[in-house]
C-alpha positions as semicolon CSV with decimal commas, in nm:
position;residue;x (nm);y (nm);z (nm)
1;M;-2,765;1,171;0,574
2;K;-2,933;1,119;0,913
3;R;-2,889;0,743;0,888
4;A;-2,527;0,785;0,778
5;I;-2,449;1,005;1,080
6;L;-2,612;0,760;1,323
7;A;-2,426;0,474;1,153
8;G;-2,108;0,675;1,193
9;V;-2,165;0,694;1,567
10;F;-2,213;0,315;1,575
11;A;-1,889;0,265;1,388
12;I;-1,705;0,474;1,641
13;V;-1,844;0,319;1,959
14;S;-1,799;-0,026;1,810
15;A;-1,429;0,046;1,776
16;A;-1,371;0,024;2,154
17;P;-1,210;-0,149;2,319
18;V;-0,950;-0,280;2,076
19;L;-0,664;-0,517;2,152
20;A;-0,387;-0,668;1,938
21;D;-0,497;-0,985;1,759
22;V;-0,828;-1,019;1,936
23;A;-1,199;-1,028;1,853
24;I;-1,432;-0,827;2,077
25;K;-1,809;-0,877;2,067
26;Q;-2,027;-0,588;2,176
27;T;-2,390;-0,482;2,185
28;L;-2,487;-0,138;2,058
29;T;-2,786;0,087;2,112
30;G;-2,839;0,436;1,984
31;K;-3,095;0,701;1,906
32;G;-3,104;1,045;1,753
33;M;-3,243;1,262;1,475
34;G;-3,579;1,091;1,502
35;M;-3,439;0,738;1,474
36;A;-3,347;0,454;1,705
37;A;-3,115;0,167;1,623
38;G;-2,950;-0,133;1,781
39;G;-2,716;-0,409;1,677
40;S;-2,395;-0,591;1,752
41;T;-2,037;-0,564;1,642
42;V;-1,708;-0,748;1,631
43;T;-1,392;-0,537;1,631
44;Y;-1,040;-0,654;1,542
45;I;-0,702;-0,487;1,563
46;K;-0,359;-0,589;1,441
47;G;-0,079;-0,336;1,467
48;M;-0,182;-0,020;1,283
49;K;-0,487;-0,182;1,122
50;M;-0,838;-0,213;1,261
51;R;-1,157;-0,370;1,130
52;S;-1,511;-0,323;1,260
53;D;-1,804;-0,542;1,150
54;T;-2,137;-0,396;1,260
55;V;-2,458;-0,594;1,214
56;T;-2,788;-0,408;1,188
57;G;-3,085;-0,606;1,064
58;D;-2,973;-0,838;0,784
59;T;-2,675;-0,625;0,678
60;T;-2,314;-0,639;0,797
61;R;-2,130;-0,312;0,747
62;T;-1,750;-0,330;0,751
63;T;-1,497;-0,052;0,801
64;V;-1,122;-0,119;0,771
65;F;-0,871;0,138;0,897
66;D;-0,514;0,114;0,762
67;V;-0,327;0,394;0,938
68;D;0,014;0,334;0,780
69;A;-0,129;0,333;0,427
70;Q;-0,363;0,625;0,513
71;K;-0,659;0,434;0,369
72;M;-1,011;0,362;0,491
73;Y;-1,223;0,091;0,325
74;I;-1,601;0,072;0,369
75;F;-1,822;-0,206;0,234
76;D;-2,126;-0,414;0,329
77;S;-2,242;-0,773;0,292
78;K;-2,486;-0,699;0,009
79;K;-2,251;-0,545;-0,246
80;K;-1,926;-0,667;-0,398
81;E;-1,766;-0,326;-0,400
82;A;-1,576;-0,117;-0,148
83;D;-1,535;0,259;-0,108
84;V;-1,171;0,365;-0,066
85;W;-1,087;0,693;0,107
86;D;-0,749;0,868;0,107
87;M;-0,744;0,979;0,471
88;Q;-0,448;1,214;0,433
89;A;-0,635;1,419;0,175
90;F;-0,962;1,390;0,364
91;G;-0,801;1,505;0,689
92;A;-0,666;1,816;0,514
93;E;-1,014;1,891;0,381
94;M;-1,171;1,841;0,724
95;S;-0,931;2,088;0,884
96;K;-1,094;2,367;0,683
97;S;-1,422;2,315;0,870
98;V;-1,298;2,253;1,226
99;Q;-1,127;2,513;1,444
100;T;-0,909;2,296;1,667
101;G;-0,765;2,604;1,836
102;G;-1,102;2,659;2,005
103;M;-1,150;2,298;2,108
104;N;-1,181;2,217;2,479
105;A;-1,153;1,864;2,618
106;S;-1,153;1,716;2,966
107;L;-1,161;1,360;3,101
108;K;-1,186;1,331;3,479
109;S;-1,213;1,032;3,708
110;N;-1,547;1,025;3,892
111;G;-1,427;0,780;4,158
112;Q;-1,680;0,512;4,065
113;T;-1,625;0,151;3,958
114;K;-1,842;-0,121;3,804
115;Q;-1,803;-0,478;3,682
116;I;-1,810;-0,525;3,305
117;A;-1,734;-0,858;3,132
118;G;-1,581;-0,988;3,455
119;K;-1,342;-0,695;3,499
120;T;-1,340;-0,391;3,726
121;A;-1,383;-0,072;3,526
122;N;-1,308;0,279;3,652
123;G;-1,551;0,559;3,573
124;Y;-1,458;0,881;3,390
125;D;-1,666;1,182;3,294
126;M;-1,586;1,331;2,957
127;E;-1,672;1,669;2,808
128;I;-1,551;1,789;2,468
129;S;-1,656;2,098;2,273
130;V;-1,550;2,168;1,916
131;P;-1,635;2,481;1,712
132;S;-1,688;2,402;1,344
133;T;-1,878;2,496;1,031
134;I;-2,127;2,294;0,830
135;G;-2,088;2,325;0,456
136;G;-1,716;2,400;0,443
137;E;-1,540;2,734;0,478
138;G;-1,787;3,017;0,521
139;G;-2,063;2,772;0,617
140;M;-2,296;2,770;0,915
141;K;-2,107;2,801;1,245
142;V;-2,194;2,548;1,515
143;T;-2,046;2,408;1,834
144;V;-2,047;2,032;1,893
145;M;-2,065;1,904;2,252
146;L;-1,979;1,543;2,338
147;T;-2,039;1,424;2,695
148;G;-2,082;1,096;2,875
149;P;-1,946;0,853;3,131
150;M;-1,678;0,611;3,015
151;W;-1,583;0,291;3,198
152;V;-1,216;0,204;3,158
153;V;-1,035;-0,116;3,259
154;K;-0,682;-0,026;3,369
155;G;-0,401;-0,260;3,273
156;A;-0,624;-0,474;3,052
157;P;-0,451;-0,702;2,800
158;G;-0,367;-0,503;2,489
159;T;-0,365;-0,162;2,656
160;S;-0,036;-0,061;2,493
161;D;-0,168;-0,167;2,150
162;Y;-0,487;0,030;2,204
163;M;-0,298;0,346;2,298
164;R;-0,047;0,309;2,014
165;F;-0,316;0,263;1,748
166;Y;-0,536;0,555;1,849
167;K;-0,255;0,798;1,924
168;A;-0,098;0,730;1,583
169;A;-0,429;0,765;1,404
170;V;-0,529;1,089;1,579
171;E;-0,185;1,242;1,521
172;K;-0,238;1,186;1,149
173;G;-0,573;1,363;1,160
174;W;-0,787;1,051;1,131
175;I;-1,158;1,026;1,199
176;F;-1,333;0,702;1,292
177;S;-1,662;0,734;1,109
178;D;-1,793;0,723;0,754
179;P;-1,633;1,022;0,574
180;R;-1,965;1,097;0,403
181;A;-2,126;1,153;0,743
182;A;-1,819;1,345;0,862
183;K;-1,858;1,591;0,575
184;G;-2,207;1,673;0,700
185;A;-2,098;1,696;1,065
186;P;-1,722;1,765;1,077
187;G;-1,725;1,894;1,434
188;Q;-1,889;1,576;1,557
189;A;-1,629;1,359;1,382
190;K;-1,343;1,564;1,528
191;A;-1,494;1,553;1,878
192;M;-1,511;1,175;1,866
193;S;-1,153;1,151;1,747
194;E;-1,049;1,367;2,041
195;M;-1,249;1,136;2,269
196;Y;-1,033;0,841;2,170
197;K;-0,717;1,044;2,217
198;Q;-0,828;1,128;2,570
199;L;-0,924;0,768;2,644
200;A;-0,590;0,639;2,518
201;E;-0,420;0,856;2,779
202;T;-0,604;0,692;3,072
203;G;-0,374;0,388;3,067
204;G;-0,662;0,149;3,002
205;V;-0,923;0,048;2,746
206;P;-1,294;0,141;2,757
207;F;-1,527;-0,152;2,820
208;E;-1,841;0,061;2,816
209;T;-1,886;0,387;2,629
210;E;-2,187;0,614;2,666
211;M;-2,194;0,916;2,438
212;H;-2,429;1,210;2,411
213;V;-2,370;1,443;2,116
214;K;-2,542;1,781;2,084
215;M;-2,491;2,070;1,846
216;S;-2,572;2,435;1,905
217;G;-2,548;2,748;1,695
218;E;-2,643;3,113;1,674
219;G;-2,900;3,286;1,457
220;P;-3,061;3,058;1,193
221;A;-2,830;2,774;1,302
222;A;-2,991;2,762;1,647
223;G;-3,330;2,665;1,508
224;I;-3,185;2,403;1,278
225;M;-2,981;2,245;1,557
226;A;-3,286;2,236;1,787
227;K;-3,489;2,047;1,524
228;M;-3,210;1,795;1,464
229;G;-3,179;1,710;1,834
230;G;-2,894;1,512;1,983
231;I;-2,749;1,166;1,936
232;S;-2,696;0,913;2,213
233;S;-2,529;0,573;2,202
234;I;-2,405;0,301;2,437
235;S;-2,166;0,014;2,360
236;T;-2,093;-0,266;2,606
237;V;-1,843;-0,550;2,577
238;Q;-1,992;-0,899;2,590
239;S;-1,688;-1,119;2,531
240;I;-1,327;-1,120;2,413
241;D;-1,167;-1,400;2,213
242;T;-0,791;-1,392;2,153
243;A;-0,636;-1,561;1,851
244;P;-0,391;-1,460;1,574
245;L;-0,562;-1,270;1,292
246;A;-0,491;-1,314;0,922
247;D;-0,367;-1,013;0,726
248;E;-0,645;-1,072;0,470
249;L;-0,901;-0,969;0,729
250;F;-0,785;-0,608;0,698
251;A;-0,861;-0,554;0,329
252;P;-1,166;-0,580;0,103
253;P;-1,237;-0,940;-0,009
254;T;-1,075;-1,061;-0,331
255;G;-1,290;-0,976;-0,631
256;Y;-1,449;-0,664;-0,484
257;R;-1,455;-0,358;-0,708
258;L;-1,279;-0,064;-0,548
259;S;-1,438;0,278;-0,578
260;Q;-1,208;0,574;-0,504
261;K;-1,381;0,848;-0,304
262;K;-1,300;1,210;-0,224
């Protein structure tokens, strides 16, 4: 479960920035729950579909998001099978563990700029808190905190496509991580979805994303959260290559066995 949660964070940070019919190469670093990891990713977007290929070690892990069809596909380079998730049903299940009414989110300009991949990025400070329960209704109550500086390029090519994709996905209750990890940490998944909603409203796309995720609780939950520690990750754009993308890129390869998940 720990590795799945950390991999979920990688999947999320590797999904930014995203532009229509473009390939974005990024480097990723992360640590948390007693583990450290690093890798690279290529992210693609075409309309309401997005694909993220994350390489760690000798394995390529692929996640395909099809917002219109309400499907998420997850597969890796070592198996000829893909997990298929019904995101409408999963979103309804997630809502039982996350109290969005108590969620607080802020994204404020910090007045700083830096050069990333040859472009000037504007700095923002983000803070999101989400009350949730672990283990479904009646489970252990915790609060998830997500903080970190974000570096956004205003008016970058594909900004409108970026905003359209994420706003549509968040409005439909989507998450952007492995649903198995989200079941174990629903508040974290919801906080990260809210992060992308906030970023989409800046009028730009993030070229560097630094995230720090911590969980806190009361009573027995406090001790458990302290032992788990936080999760930190950084993604940085290395290059962008524009070219039309084939529709086949946004589905499991022909011949893969599809495994329906709940």
